[in-house]
Predicted model as a PDB file, atoms N, CA, C, CB and O in Angstrom, pLDDT in the B-factor column:
MODEL        1                                                                  
ATOM      1  N   MET A   1     113.187 109.218 124.373  1.00 93.00           N  
ATOM      2  CA  MET A   1     113.884 109.453 123.123  1.00 93.00           C  
ATOM      3  C   MET A   1     113.304 110.660 122.400  1.00 93.00           C  
ATOM      4  CB  MET A   1     113.814 108.217 122.234  1.00 93.00           C  
ATOM      5  O   MET A   1     114.030 111.408 121.745  1.00 93.00           O  
ATOM      6  N   ALA A   2     112.016 110.844 122.519  1.00 95.00           N  
ATOM      7  CA  ALA A   2     111.398 111.995 121.847  1.00 95.00           C  
ATOM      8  C   ALA A   2     111.975 113.300 122.374  1.00 95.00           C  
ATOM      9  CB  ALA A   2     109.871 111.979 122.036  1.00 95.00           C  
ATOM     10  O   ALA A   2     112.248 114.218 121.601  1.00 95.00           O  
ATOM     11  N   ASP A   3     112.160 113.384 123.678  1.00 95.00           N  
ATOM     12  CA  ASP A   3     112.723 114.604 124.265  1.00 95.00           C  
ATOM     13  C   ASP A   3     114.180 114.790 123.851  1.00 95.00           C  
ATOM     14  CB  ASP A   3     112.613 114.562 125.798  1.00 95.00           C  
ATOM     15  O   ASP A   3     114.607 115.903 123.546  1.00 95.00           O  
ATOM     16  N   ILE A   4     114.922 113.720 123.842  1.00 93.00           N  
ATOM     17  CA  ILE A   4     116.346 113.780 123.494  1.00 93.00           C  
ATOM     18  C   ILE A   4     116.542 114.185 122.039  1.00 93.00           C  
ATOM     19  CB  ILE A   4     117.018 112.428 123.754  1.00 93.00           C  
ATOM     20  O   ILE A   4     117.422 114.988 121.730  1.00 93.00           O  
ATOM     21  N   THR A   5     115.725 113.633 121.145  1.00 94.00           N  
ATOM     22  CA  THR A   5     115.881 113.895 119.712  1.00 94.00           C  
ATOM     23  C   THR A   5     115.001 115.030 119.213  1.00 94.00           C  
ATOM     24  CB  THR A   5     115.573 112.651 118.930  1.00 94.00           C  
ATOM     25  O   THR A   5     115.059 115.403 118.041  1.00 94.00           O  
ATOM     26  N   GLU A   6     114.189 115.574 120.104  1.00 95.00           N  
ATOM     27  CA  GLU A   6     113.246 116.644 119.748  1.00 95.00           C  
ATOM     28  C   GLU A   6     112.358 116.224 118.571  1.00 95.00           C  
ATOM     29  CB  GLU A   6     114.010 117.942 119.398  1.00 95.00           C  
ATOM     30  O   GLU A   6     112.213 116.936 117.577  1.00 95.00           O  
ATOM     31  N   THR A   7     111.778 115.039 118.734  1.00 95.00           N  
ATOM     32  CA  THR A   7     110.893 114.481 117.716  1.00 95.00           C  
ATOM     33  C   THR A   7     109.538 114.149 118.319  1.00 95.00           C  
ATOM     34  CB  THR A   7     111.517 113.229 117.081  1.00 95.00           C  
ATOM     35  O   THR A   7     109.354 114.201 119.535  1.00 95.00           O  
ATOM     36  N   ASP A   8     108.606 113.813 117.466  1.00 96.00           N  
ATOM     37  CA  ASP A   8     107.265 113.432 117.884  1.00 96.00           C  
ATOM     38  C   ASP A   8     107.318 112.119 118.663  1.00 96.00           C  
ATOM     39  CB  ASP A   8     106.326 113.305 116.660  1.00 96.00           C  
ATOM     40  O   ASP A   8     107.986 111.174 118.241  1.00 96.00           O  
ATOM     41  N   LYS A   9     106.635 112.057 119.769  1.00 96.00           N  
ATOM     42  CA  LYS A   9     106.616 110.840 120.597  1.00 96.00           C  
ATOM     43  C   LYS A   9     106.069 109.641 119.837  1.00 96.00           C  
ATOM     44  CB  LYS A   9     105.783 111.070 121.853  1.00 96.00           C  
ATOM     45  O   LYS A   9     106.428 108.502 120.137  1.00 96.00           O  
ATOM     46  N   GLN A  10     105.209 109.881 118.862  1.00 96.00           N  
ATOM     47  CA  GLN A  10     104.612 108.772 118.106  1.00 96.00           C  
ATOM     48  C   GLN A  10     105.658 107.948 117.376  1.00 96.00           C  
ATOM     49  CB  GLN A  10     103.599 109.302 117.108  1.00 96.00           C  
ATOM     50  O   GLN A  10     105.452 106.756 117.146  1.00 96.00           O  
ATOM     51  N   ILE A  11     106.778 108.563 117.007  1.00 95.00           N  
ATOM     52  CA  ILE A  11     107.853 107.803 116.360  1.00 95.00           C  
ATOM     53  C   ILE A  11     108.305 106.667 117.268  1.00 95.00           C  
ATOM     54  CB  ILE A  11     109.050 108.725 116.013  1.00 95.00           C  
ATOM     55  O   ILE A  11     108.577 105.557 116.811  1.00 95.00           O  
ATOM     56  N   TRP A  12     108.378 106.957 118.531  1.00 95.00           N  
ATOM     57  CA  TRP A  12     108.919 106.011 119.500  1.00 95.00           C  
ATOM     58  C   TRP A  12     107.851 105.107 120.117  1.00 95.00           C  
ATOM     59  CB  TRP A  12     109.634 106.759 120.592  1.00 95.00           C  
ATOM     60  O   TRP A  12     108.183 104.080 120.708  1.00 95.00           O  
ATOM     61  N   LEU A  13     106.584 105.472 119.988  1.00 94.00           N  
ATOM     62  CA  LEU A  13     105.502 104.709 120.617  1.00 94.00           C  
ATOM     63  C   LEU A  13     104.643 103.923 119.631  1.00 94.00           C  
ATOM     64  CB  LEU A  13     104.627 105.635 121.394  1.00 94.00           C  
ATOM     65  O   LEU A  13     103.951 102.985 120.025  1.00 94.00           O  
ATOM     66  N   ALA A  14     104.680 104.295 118.371  1.00 92.00           N  
ATOM     67  CA  ALA A  14     103.806 103.674 117.372  1.00 92.00           C  
ATOM     68  C   ALA A  14     104.206 102.222 117.088  1.00 92.00           C  
ATOM     69  CB  ALA A  14     103.835 104.484 116.073  1.00 92.00           C  
ATOM     70  O   ALA A  14     105.338 101.801 117.328  1.00 92.00           O  
ATOM     71  N   GLU A  15     103.251 101.498 116.580  1.00 90.00           N  
ATOM     72  CA  GLU A  15     103.517 100.129 116.140  1.00 90.00           C  
ATOM     73  C   GLU A  15     104.409 100.173 114.894  1.00 90.00           C  
ATOM     74  CB  GLU A  15     102.179  99.364 115.845  1.00 90.00           C  
ATOM     75  O   GLU A  15     104.366 101.142 114.136  1.00 90.00           O  
ATOM     76  N   PRO A  16     105.210  99.137 114.681  1.00 91.00           N  
ATOM     77  CA  PRO A  16     106.060  99.096 113.489  1.00 91.00           C  
ATOM     78  C   PRO A  16     105.236  99.200 112.207  1.00 91.00           C  
ATOM     79  CB  PRO A  16     106.884  97.808 113.473  1.00 91.00           C  
ATOM     80  O   PRO A  16     104.197  98.555 112.064  1.00 91.00           O  
ATOM     81  N   SER A  17     105.713 100.012 111.295  1.00 93.00           N  
ATOM     82  CA  SER A  17     105.068 100.168 109.984  1.00 93.00           C  
ATOM     83  C   SER A  17     106.083 100.770 109.032  1.00 93.00           C  
ATOM     84  CB  SER A  17     103.781 101.064 110.072  1.00 93.00           C  
ATOM     85  O   SER A  17     107.119 101.281 109.458  1.00 93.00           O  
ATOM     86  N   ILE A  18     105.787 100.708 107.756  1.00 93.00           N  
ATOM     87  CA  ILE A  18     106.663 101.316 106.754  1.00 93.00           C  
ATOM     88  C   ILE A  18     106.779 102.812 107.012  1.00 93.00           C  
ATOM     89  CB  ILE A  18     106.133 101.053 105.324  1.00 93.00           C  
ATOM     90  O   ILE A  18     107.869 103.376 106.920  1.00 93.00           O  
ATOM     91  N   GLU A  19     105.671 103.450 107.330  1.00 94.00           N  
ATOM     92  CA  GLU A  19     105.671 104.895 107.566  1.00 94.00           C  
ATOM     93  C   GLU A  19     106.519 105.253 108.792  1.00 94.00           C  
ATOM     94  CB  GLU A  19     104.228 105.406 107.751  1.00 94.00           C  
ATOM     95  O   GLU A  19     107.308 106.197 108.764  1.00 94.00           O  
ATOM     96  N   ASN A  20     106.339 104.477 109.867  1.00 95.00           N  
ATOM     97  CA  ASN A  20     107.111 104.727 111.083  1.00 95.00           C  
ATOM     98  C   ASN A  20     108.592 104.482 110.839  1.00 95.00           C  
ATOM     99  CB  ASN A  20     106.610 103.843 112.230  1.00 95.00           C  
ATOM    100  O   ASN A  20     109.436 105.254 111.293  1.00 95.00           O  
ATOM    101  N   LEU A  21     108.903 103.423 110.133  1.00 94.00           N  
ATOM    102  CA  LEU A  21     110.289 103.104 109.823  1.00 94.00           C  
ATOM    103  C   LEU A  21     110.932 104.236 109.023  1.00 94.00           C  
ATOM    104  CB  LEU A  21     110.376 101.782 109.045  1.00 94.00           C  
ATOM    105  O   LEU A  21     112.048 104.656 109.331  1.00 94.00           O  
ATOM    106  N   ALA A  22     110.248 104.722 108.016  1.00 93.00           N  
ATOM    107  CA  ALA A  22     110.780 105.812 107.191  1.00 93.00           C  
ATOM    108  C   ALA A  22     111.046 107.054 108.033  1.00 93.00           C  
ATOM    109  CB  ALA A  22     109.808 106.148 106.052  1.00 93.00           C  
ATOM    110  O   ALA A  22     112.069 107.717 107.858  1.00 93.00           O  
ATOM    111  N   THR A  23     110.143 107.366 108.932  1.00 95.00           N  
ATOM    112  CA  THR A  23     110.316 108.536 109.792  1.00 95.00           C  
ATOM    113  C   THR A  23     111.490 108.339 110.739  1.00 95.00           C  
ATOM    114  CB  THR A  23     109.036 108.814 110.588  1.00 95.00           C  
ATOM    115  O   THR A  23     112.323 109.231 110.897  1.00 95.00           O  
ATOM    116  N   TRP A  24     111.555 107.174 111.366  1.00 95.00           N  
ATOM    117  CA  TRP A  24     112.624 106.891 112.317  1.00 95.00           C  
ATOM    118  C   TRP A  24     113.997 106.893 111.653  1.00 95.00           C  
ATOM    119  CB  TRP A  24     112.381 105.555 112.989  1.00 95.00           C  
ATOM    120  O   TRP A  24     114.963 107.376 112.244  1.00 95.00           O  
ATOM    121  N   LEU A  25     114.101 106.366 110.443  1.00 95.00           N  
ATOM    122  CA  LEU A  25     115.387 106.327 109.758  1.00 95.00           C  
ATOM    123  C   LEU A  25     115.968 107.723 109.549  1.00 95.00           C  
ATOM    124  CB  LEU A  25     115.243 105.625 108.423  1.00 95.00           C  
ATOM    125  O   LEU A  25     117.186 107.884 109.470  1.00 95.00           O  
ATOM    126  N   ALA A  26     115.118 108.712 109.460  1.00 93.00           N  
ATOM    127  CA  ALA A  26     115.568 110.090 109.238  1.00 93.00           C  
ATOM    128  C   ALA A  26     115.922 110.817 110.540  1.00 93.00           C  
ATOM    129  CB  ALA A  26     114.493 110.867 108.501  1.00 93.00           C  
ATOM    130  O   ALA A  26     116.433 111.936 110.498  1.00 93.00           O  
ATOM    131  N   VAL A  27     115.661 110.205 111.680  1.00 95.00           N  
ATOM    132  CA  VAL A  27     115.946 110.843 112.970  1.00 95.00           C  
ATOM    133  C   VAL A  27     117.426 110.664 113.305  1.00 95.00           C  
ATOM    134  CB  VAL A  27     115.049 110.246 114.101  1.00 95.00           C  
ATOM    135  O   VAL A  27     117.941 109.546 113.327  1.00 95.00           O  
ATOM    136  N   GLN A  28     118.091 111.772 113.563  1.00 93.00           N  
ATOM    137  CA  GLN A  28     119.495 111.719 113.963  1.00 93.00           C  
ATOM    138  C   GLN A  28     119.579 111.645 115.486  1.00 93.00           C  
ATOM    139  CB  GLN A  28     120.276 112.956 113.425  1.00 93.00           C  
ATOM    140  O   GLN A  28     118.975 112.442 116.204  1.00 93.00           O  
ATOM    141  N   VAL A  29     120.342 110.667 115.953  1.00 95.00           N  
ATOM    142  CA  VAL A  29     120.511 110.455 117.392  1.00 95.00           C  
ATOM    143  C   VAL A  29     121.973 110.690 117.738  1.00 95.00           C  
ATOM    144  CB  VAL A  29     120.055 109.014 117.818  1.00 95.00           C  
ATOM    145  O   VAL A  29     122.870 110.150 117.091  1.00 95.00           O  
ATOM    146  N   LEU A  30     122.204 111.498 118.760  1.00 94.00           N  
ATOM    147  CA  LEU A  30     123.568 111.773 119.195  1.00 94.00           C  
ATOM    148  C   LEU A  30     124.269 110.489 119.613  1.00 94.00           C  
ATOM    149  CB  LEU A  30     123.572 112.779 120.349  1.00 94.00           C  
ATOM    150  O   LEU A  30     123.639 109.562 120.123  1.00 94.00           O  
ATOM    151  N   LYS A  31     125.560 110.444 119.396  1.00 94.00           N  
ATOM    152  CA  LYS A  31     126.356 109.257 119.701  1.00 94.00           C  
ATOM    153  C   LYS A  31     126.161 108.794 121.149  1.00 94.00           C  
ATOM    154  CB  LYS A  31     127.833 109.539 119.441  1.00 94.00           C  
ATOM    155  O   LYS A  31     126.054 107.597 121.413  1.00 94.00           O  
ATOM    156  N   ASP A  32     126.116 109.746 122.081  1.00 95.00           N  
ATOM    157  CA  ASP A  32     125.932 109.403 123.494  1.00 95.00           C  
ATOM    158  C   ASP A  32     124.590 108.740 123.779  1.00 95.00           C  
ATOM    159  CB  ASP A  32     126.064 110.642 124.340  1.00 95.00           C  
ATOM    160  O   ASP A  32     124.443 108.040 124.781  1.00 95.00           O  
ATOM    161  N   CYS A  33     123.619 108.955 122.911  1.00 95.00           N  
ATOM    162  CA  CYS A  33     122.267 108.415 123.116  1.00 95.00           C  
ATOM    163  C   CYS A  33     122.015 107.143 122.311  1.00 95.00           C  
ATOM    164  CB  CYS A  33     121.231 109.460 122.745  1.00 95.00           C  
ATOM    165  O   CYS A  33     120.929 106.568 122.391  1.00 95.00           O  
ATOM    166  N   LYS A  34     122.995 106.704 121.546  1.00 94.00           N  
ATOM    167  CA  LYS A  34     122.833 105.488 120.734  1.00 94.00           C  
ATOM    168  C   LYS A  34     122.426 104.262 121.565  1.00 94.00           C  
ATOM    169  CB  LYS A  34     124.130 105.190 119.995  1.00 94.00           C  
ATOM    170  O   LYS A  34     121.594 103.478 121.108  1.00 94.00           O  
ATOM    171  N   PRO A  35     122.987 104.069 122.774  1.00 95.00           N  
ATOM    172  CA  PRO A  35     122.550 102.902 123.565  1.00 95.00           C  
ATOM    173  C   PRO A  35     121.051 102.934 123.870  1.00 95.00           C  
ATOM    174  CB  PRO A  35     123.334 102.837 124.877  1.00 95.00           C  
ATOM    175  O   PRO A  35     120.409 101.884 123.894  1.00 95.00           O  
ATOM    176  N   LEU A  36     120.496 104.102 124.100  1.00 95.00           N  
ATOM    177  CA  LEU A  36     119.048 104.203 124.333  1.00 95.00           C  
ATOM    178  C   LEU A  36     118.273 103.847 123.067  1.00 95.00           C  
ATOM    179  CB  LEU A  36     118.671 105.626 124.803  1.00 95.00           C  
ATOM    180  O   LEU A  36     117.250 103.165 123.125  1.00 95.00           O  
ATOM    181  N   GLU A  37     118.767 104.314 121.934  1.00 95.00           N  
ATOM    182  CA  GLU A  37     118.102 103.987 120.677  1.00 95.00           C  
ATOM    183  C   GLU A  37     118.189 102.486 120.413  1.00 95.00           C  
ATOM    184  CB  GLU A  37     118.725 104.778 119.507  1.00 95.00           C  
ATOM    185  O   GLU A  37     117.214 101.890 119.956  1.00 95.00           O  
ATOM    186  N   GLN A  38     119.317 101.874 120.686  1.00 93.00           N  
ATOM    187  CA  GLN A  38     119.474 100.439 120.485  1.00 93.00           C  
ATOM    188  C   GLN A  38     118.538  99.644 121.388  1.00 93.00           C  
ATOM    189  CB  GLN A  38     120.918 100.026 120.737  1.00 93.00           C  
ATOM    190  O   GLN A  38     118.009  98.609 120.981  1.00 93.00           O  
ATOM    191  N   LEU A  39     118.339 100.115 122.586  1.00 93.00           N  
ATOM    192  CA  LEU A  39     117.380  99.480 123.487  1.00 93.00           C  
ATOM    193  C   LEU A  39     115.973  99.567 122.894  1.00 93.00           C  
ATOM    194  CB  LEU A  39     117.422 100.142 124.888  1.00 93.00           C  
ATOM    195  O   LEU A  39     115.229  98.587 122.911  1.00 93.00           O  
ATOM    196  N   TRP A  40     115.614 100.727 122.377  1.00 93.00           N  
ATOM    197  CA  TRP A  40     114.311 100.899 121.737  1.00 93.00           C  
ATOM    198  C   TRP A  40     114.202  99.971 120.524  1.00 93.00           C  
ATOM    199  CB  TRP A  40     114.098 102.379 121.313  1.00 93.00           C  
ATOM    200  O   TRP A  40     113.164  99.340 120.324  1.00 93.00           O  
ATOM    201  N   GLN A  41     115.251  99.883 119.722  1.00 91.00           N  
ATOM    202  CA  GLN A  41     115.244  99.013 118.546  1.00 91.00           C  
ATOM    203  C   GLN A  41     114.986  97.557 118.932  1.00 91.00           C  
ATOM    204  CB  GLN A  41     116.573  99.128 117.796  1.00 91.00           C  
ATOM    205  O   GLN A  41     114.310  96.831 118.202  1.00 91.00           O  
ATOM    206  N   SER A  42     115.509  97.140 120.049  1.00 87.00           N  
ATOM    207  CA  SER A  42     115.407  95.733 120.444  1.00 87.00           C  
ATOM    208  C   SER A  42     113.993  95.321 120.840  1.00 87.00           C  
ATOM    209  CB  SER A  42     116.342  95.459 121.590  1.00 87.00           C  
ATOM    210  O   SER A  42     113.720  94.126 120.955  1.00 87.00           O  
ATOM    211  N   HIS A  43     113.099  96.261 121.047  1.00 84.00           N  
ATOM    212  CA  HIS A  43     111.744  95.869 121.451  1.00 84.00           C  
ATOM    213  C   HIS A  43     110.897  95.396 120.282  1.00 84.00           C  
ATOM    214  CB  HIS A  43     111.055  97.023 122.133  1.00 84.00           C  
ATOM    215  O   HIS A  43     109.789  94.903 120.489  1.00 84.00           O  
ATOM    216  N   TYR A  44     111.389  95.536 119.066  1.00 74.00           N  
ATOM    217  CA  TYR A  44     110.673  95.034 117.883  1.00 74.00           C  
ATOM    218  C   TYR A  44     111.130  93.620 117.572  1.00 74.00           C  
ATOM    219  CB  TYR A  44     110.903  95.958 116.657  1.00 74.00           C  
ATOM    220  O   TYR A  44     111.993  93.422 116.718  1.00 74.00           O  
ATOM    221  N   GLN A  45     110.571  92.655 118.242  1.00 79.00           N  
ATOM    222  CA  GLN A  45     110.966  91.260 118.044  1.00 79.00           C  
ATOM    223  C   GLN A  45     110.005  90.475 117.150  1.00 79.00           C  
ATOM    224  CB  GLN A  45     111.074  90.575 119.376  1.00 79.00           C  
ATOM    225  O   GLN A  45     110.440  89.647 116.350  1.00 79.00           O  
ATOM    226  N   ASP A  46     108.723  90.727 117.281  1.00 81.00           N  
ATOM    227  CA  ASP A  46     107.717  89.928 116.577  1.00 81.00           C  
ATOM    228  C   ASP A  46     107.030  90.729 115.484  1.00 81.00           C  
ATOM    229  CB  ASP A  46     106.679  89.400 117.556  1.00 81.00           C  
ATOM    230  O   ASP A  46     105.825  90.975 115.532  1.00 81.00           O  
ATOM    231  N   ASN A  47     107.821  91.129 114.501  1.00 85.00           N  
ATOM    232  CA  ASN A  47     107.269  91.916 113.404  1.00 85.00           C  
ATOM    233  C   ASN A  47     108.081  91.633 112.157  1.00 85.00           C  
ATOM    234  CB  ASN A  47     107.269  93.437 113.737  1.00 85.00           C  
ATOM    235  O   ASN A  47     109.281  91.372 112.233  1.00 85.00           O  
ATOM    236  N   ASP A  48     107.422  91.685 111.008  1.00 89.00           N  
ATOM    237  CA  ASP A  48     108.112  91.439 109.740  1.00 89.00           C  
ATOM    238  C   ASP A  48     109.183  92.488 109.439  1.00 89.00           C  
ATOM    239  CB  ASP A  48     107.106  91.402 108.608  1.00 89.00           C  
ATOM    240  O   ASP A  48     110.098  92.229 108.657  1.00 89.00           O  
ATOM    241  N   LEU A  49     109.078  93.646 110.042  1.00 90.00           N  
ATOM    242  CA  LEU A  49     110.031  94.720 109.787  1.00 90.00           C  
ATOM    243  C   LEU A  49     111.215  94.710 110.751  1.00 90.00           C  
ATOM    244  CB  LEU A  49     109.331  96.046 109.867  1.00 90.00           C  
ATOM    245  O   LEU A  49     112.049  95.615 110.712  1.00 90.00           O  
ATOM    246  N   VAL A  50     111.298  93.705 111.611  1.00 89.00           N  
ATOM    247  CA  VAL A  50     112.317  93.667 112.664  1.00 89.00           C  
ATOM    248  C   VAL A  50     113.727  93.826 112.105  1.00 89.00           C  
ATOM    249  CB  VAL A  50     112.219  92.361 113.439  1.00 89.00           C  
ATOM    250  O   VAL A  50     114.543  94.526 112.705  1.00 89.00           O  
ATOM    251  N   ILE A  51     114.032  93.207 110.990  1.00 89.00           N  
ATOM    252  CA  ILE A  51     115.397  93.299 110.454  1.00 89.00           C  
ATOM    253  C   ILE A  51     115.757  94.730 110.065  1.00 89.00           C  
ATOM    254  CB  ILE A  51     115.552  92.379 109.241  1.00 89.00           C  
ATOM    255  O   ILE A  51     116.929  95.105 110.083  1.00 89.00           O  
ATOM    256  N   TYR A  52     114.767  95.515 109.719  1.00 92.00           N  
ATOM    257  CA  TYR A  52     115.025  96.906 109.343  1.00 92.00           C  
ATOM    258  C   TYR A  52     115.153  97.800 110.573  1.00 92.00           C  
ATOM    259  CB  TYR A  52     113.909  97.426 108.433  1.00 92.00           C  
ATOM    260  O   TYR A  52     115.986  98.706 110.601  1.00 92.00           O  
ATOM    261  N   TYR A  53     114.345  97.552 111.570  1.00 91.00           N  
ATOM    262  CA  TYR A  53     114.422  98.335 112.799  1.00 91.00           C  
ATOM    263  C   TYR A  53     115.716  98.044 113.572  1.00 91.00           C  
ATOM    264  CB  TYR A  53     113.207  98.044 113.682  1.00 91.00           C  
ATOM    265  O   TYR A  53     116.162  98.883 114.355  1.00 91.00           O  
ATOM    266  N   GLN A  54     116.312  96.891 113.368  1.00 91.00           N  
ATOM    267  CA  GLN A  54     117.505  96.535 114.116  1.00 91.00           C  
ATOM    268  C   GLN A  54     118.793  96.770 113.323  1.00 91.00           C  
ATOM    269  CB  GLN A  54     117.425  95.092 114.539  1.00 91.00           C  
ATOM    270  O   GLN A  54     119.829  96.177 113.622  1.00 91.00           O  
ATOM    271  N   THR A  55     118.723  97.616 112.338  1.00 92.00           N  
ATOM    272  CA  THR A  55     119.903  97.946 111.540  1.00 92.00           C  
ATOM    273  C   THR A  55     120.958  98.653 112.384  1.00 92.00           C  
ATOM    274  CB  THR A  55     119.511  98.823 110.347  1.00 92.00           C  
ATOM    275  O   THR A  55     120.640  99.378 113.326  1.00 92.00           O  
ATOM    276  N   GLN A  56     122.187  98.433 112.035  1.00 91.00           N  
ATOM    277  CA  GLN A  56     123.295  99.117 112.704  1.00 91.00           C  
ATOM    278  C   GLN A  56     123.624 100.439 112.005  1.00 91.00           C  
ATOM    279  CB  GLN A  56     124.539  98.211 112.738  1.00 91.00           C  
ATOM    280  O   GLN A  56     124.302 101.294 112.574  1.00 91.00           O  
ATOM    281  N   ASP A  57     123.140 100.601 110.773  1.00 94.00           N  
ATOM    282  CA  ASP A  57     123.455 101.795 110.000  1.00 94.00           C  
ATOM    283  C   ASP A  57     122.182 102.335 109.343  1.00 94.00           C  
ATOM    284  CB  ASP A  57     124.537 101.488 108.932  1.00 94.00           C  
ATOM    285  O   ASP A  57     121.834 101.962 108.222  1.00 94.00           O  
ATOM    286  N   LYS A  58     121.509 103.208 110.060  1.00 94.00           N  
ATOM    287  CA  LYS A  58     120.230 103.756 109.588  1.00 94.00           C  
ATOM    288  C   LYS A  58     120.384 104.513 108.276  1.00 94.00           C  
ATOM    289  CB  LYS A  58     119.631 104.679 110.643  1.00 94.00           C  
ATOM    290  O   LYS A  58     119.545 104.383 107.384  1.00 94.00           O  
ATOM    291  N   LEU A  59     121.431 105.291 108.150  1.00 92.00           N  
ATOM    292  CA  LEU A  59     121.617 106.094 106.953  1.00 92.00           C  
ATOM    293  C   LEU A  59     121.829 105.218 105.721  1.00 92.00           C  
ATOM    294  CB  LEU A  59     122.797 107.039 107.133  1.00 92.00           C  
ATOM    295  O   LEU A  59     121.288 105.505 104.653  1.00 92.00           O  
ATOM    296  N   MET A  60     122.607 104.161 105.863  1.00 94.00           N  
ATOM    297  CA  MET A  60     122.835 103.250 104.736  1.00 94.00           C  
ATOM    298  C   MET A  60     121.540 102.539 104.351  1.00 94.00           C  
ATOM    299  CB  MET A  60     123.928 102.215 105.085  1.00 94.00           C  
ATOM    300  O   MET A  60     121.248 102.394 103.164  1.00 94.00           O  
ATOM    301  N   LEU A  61     120.772 102.100 105.323  1.00 94.00           N  
ATOM    302  CA  LEU A  61     119.495 101.457 105.030  1.00 94.00           C  
ATOM    303  C   LEU A  61     118.565 102.424 104.301  1.00 94.00           C  
ATOM    304  CB  LEU A  61     118.834 100.952 106.325  1.00 94.00           C  
ATOM    305  O   LEU A  61     117.912 102.045 103.329  1.00 94.00           O  
ATOM    306  N   LEU A  62     118.503 103.655 104.761  1.00 91.00           N  
ATOM    307  CA  LEU A  62     117.660 104.661 104.120  1.00 91.00           C  
ATOM    308  C   LEU A  62     118.123 104.913 102.689  1.00 91.00           C  
ATOM    309  CB  LEU A  62     117.676 105.973 104.926  1.00 91.00           C  
ATOM    310  O   LEU A  62     117.294 105.018 101.786  1.00 91.00           O  
ATOM    311  N   ARG A  63     119.411 105.011 102.471  1.00 90.00           N  
ATOM    312  CA  ARG A  63     119.943 105.213 101.111  1.00 90.00           C  
ATOM    313  C   ARG A  63     119.578 104.061 100.192  1.00 90.00           C  
ATOM    314  CB  ARG A  63     121.464 105.376 101.149  1.00 90.00           C  
ATOM    315  O   ARG A  63     119.125 104.279  99.068  1.00 90.00           O  
ATOM    316  N   ARG A  64     119.773 102.827 100.668  1.00 91.00           N  
ATOM    317  CA  ARG A  64     119.440 101.654  99.842  1.00 91.00           C  
ATOM    318  C   ARG A  64     117.953 101.615  99.518  1.00 91.00           C  
ATOM    319  CB  ARG A  64     119.852 100.356 100.556  1.00 91.00           C  
ATOM    320  O   ARG A  64     117.557 101.305  98.394  1.00 91.00           O  
ATOM    321  N   TRP A  65     117.142 101.932 100.510  1.00 89.00           N  
ATOM    322  CA  TRP A  65     115.691 101.927 100.335  1.00 89.00           C  
ATOM    323  C   TRP A  65     115.285 102.963  99.289  1.00 89.00           C  
ATOM    324  CB  TRP A  65     114.978 102.206 101.677  1.00 89.00           C  
ATOM    325  O   TRP A  65     114.507 102.657  98.385  1.00 89.00           O  
ATOM    326  N   LEU A  66     115.798 104.170  99.403  1.00 87.00           N  
ATOM    327  CA  LEU A  66     115.474 105.227  98.440  1.00 87.00           C  
ATOM    328  C   LEU A  66     115.981 104.871  97.046  1.00 87.00           C  
ATOM    329  CB  LEU A  66     116.076 106.566  98.892  1.00 87.00           C  
ATOM    330  O   LEU A  66     115.295 105.108  96.051  1.00 87.00           O  
ATOM    331  N   TYR A  67     117.157 104.314  96.978  1.00 86.00           N  
ATOM    332  CA  TYR A  67     117.737 103.911  95.697  1.00 86.00           C  
ATOM    333  C   TYR A  67     116.856 102.880  95.005  1.00 86.00           C  
ATOM    334  CB  TYR A  67     119.151 103.348  95.899  1.00 86.00           C  
ATOM    335  O   TYR A  67     116.557 103.005  93.817  1.00 86.00           O  
ATOM    336  N   ARG A  68     116.446 101.869  95.749  1.00 83.00           N  
ATOM    337  CA  ARG A  68     115.605 100.813  95.168  1.00 83.00           C  
ATOM    338  C   ARG A  68     114.212 101.331  94.820  1.00 83.00           C  
ATOM    339  CB  ARG A  68     115.491  99.632  96.139  1.00 83.00           C  
ATOM    340  O   ARG A  68     113.593 100.858  93.867  1.00 83.00           O  
ATOM    341  N   THR A  69     113.727 102.283  95.576  1.00 79.00           N  
ATOM    342  CA  THR A  69     112.380 102.809  95.356  1.00 79.00           C  
ATOM    343  C   THR A  69     112.329 103.781  94.183  1.00 79.00           C  
ATOM    344  CB  THR A  69     111.876 103.498  96.612  1.00 79.00           C  
ATOM    345  O   THR A  69     111.405 103.733  93.371  1.00 79.00           O  
ATOM    346  N   PHE A  70     113.312 104.653  94.096  1.00 77.00           N  
ATOM    347  CA  PHE A  70     113.245 105.716  93.101  1.00 77.00           C  
ATOM    348  C   PHE A  70     114.173 105.566  91.908  1.00 77.00           C  
ATOM    349  CB  PHE A  70     113.531 106.986  93.751  1.00 77.00           C  
ATOM    350  O   PHE A  70     113.865 106.084  90.835  1.00 77.00           O  
ATOM    351  N   ILE A  71     115.283 104.886  92.052  1.00 77.00           N  
ATOM    352  CA  ILE A  71     116.223 104.725  90.946  1.00 77.00           C  
ATOM    353  C   ILE A  71     115.910 103.455  90.157  1.00 77.00           C  
ATOM    354  CB  ILE A  71     117.669 104.686  91.470  1.00 77.00           C  
ATOM    355  O   ILE A  71     115.838 103.486  88.929  1.00 77.00           O  
ATOM    356  N   PHE A  72     115.728 102.355  90.854  1.00 73.00           N  
ATOM    357  CA  PHE A  72     115.418 101.076  90.219  1.00 73.00           C  
ATOM    358  C   PHE A  72     114.190 100.447  90.868  1.00 73.00           C  
ATOM    359  CB  PHE A  72     116.621 100.119  90.309  1.00 73.00           C  
ATOM    360  O   PHE A  72     114.304  99.425  91.545  1.00 73.00           O  
ATOM    361  N   PRO A  73     113.023 101.044  90.668  1.00 69.00           N  
ATOM    362  CA  PRO A  73     111.816 100.547  91.369  1.00 69.00           C  
ATOM    363  C   PRO A  73     111.388  99.143  90.957  1.00 69.00           C  
ATOM    364  CB  PRO A  73     110.669 101.490  91.126  1.00 69.00           C  
ATOM    365  O   PRO A  73     110.675  98.487  91.715  1.00 69.00           O  
ATOM    366  N   ASP A  74     111.796  98.655  89.781  1.00 70.00           N  
ATOM    367  CA  ASP A  74     111.371  97.332  89.349  1.00 70.00           C  
ATOM    368  C   ASP A  74     112.356  96.233  89.708  1.00 70.00           C  
ATOM    369  CB  ASP A  74     111.149  97.334  87.878  1.00 70.00           C  
ATOM    370  O   ASP A  74     112.079  95.057  89.469  1.00 70.00           O  
ATOM    371  N   SER A  75     113.506  96.593  90.278  1.00 62.00           N  
ATOM    372  CA  SER A  75     114.491  95.557  90.650  1.00 62.00           C  
ATOM    373  C   SER A  75     114.086  94.920  91.966  1.00 62.00           C  
ATOM    374  CB  SER A  75     115.926  96.158  90.760  1.00 62.00           C  
ATOM    375  O   SER A  75     113.383  95.525  92.776  1.00 62.00           O  
ATOM    376  N   LYS A  76     114.534  93.700  92.167  1.00 55.00           N  
ATOM    377  CA  LYS A  76     114.183  92.969  93.384  1.00 55.00           C  
ATOM    378  C   LYS A  76     115.372  92.686  94.215  1.00 55.00           C  
ATOM    379  CB  LYS A  76     113.494  91.694  93.061  1.00 55.00           C  
ATOM    380  O   LYS A  76     115.252  92.076  95.278  1.00 55.00           O  
TER     381      LYS A  76                                                      
ENDMDL                                                                          
END                                                                             
């Protein structure tokens, strides 16, 4: 995936974390390569962040996250 997306391999090899999730959400993957990305997403089974890594819409998740963080940081 790193070669396909021209990104750092650590994005695809690192353990799940908020930092890794934020970086990955910003990575654009070509439509033809989405099945490979979905396969990568599925390997995060035993982690608290699994629901975020398995999103179907990365851009929407990133928007909601930024909105809650910077527009309404005290809302839950």
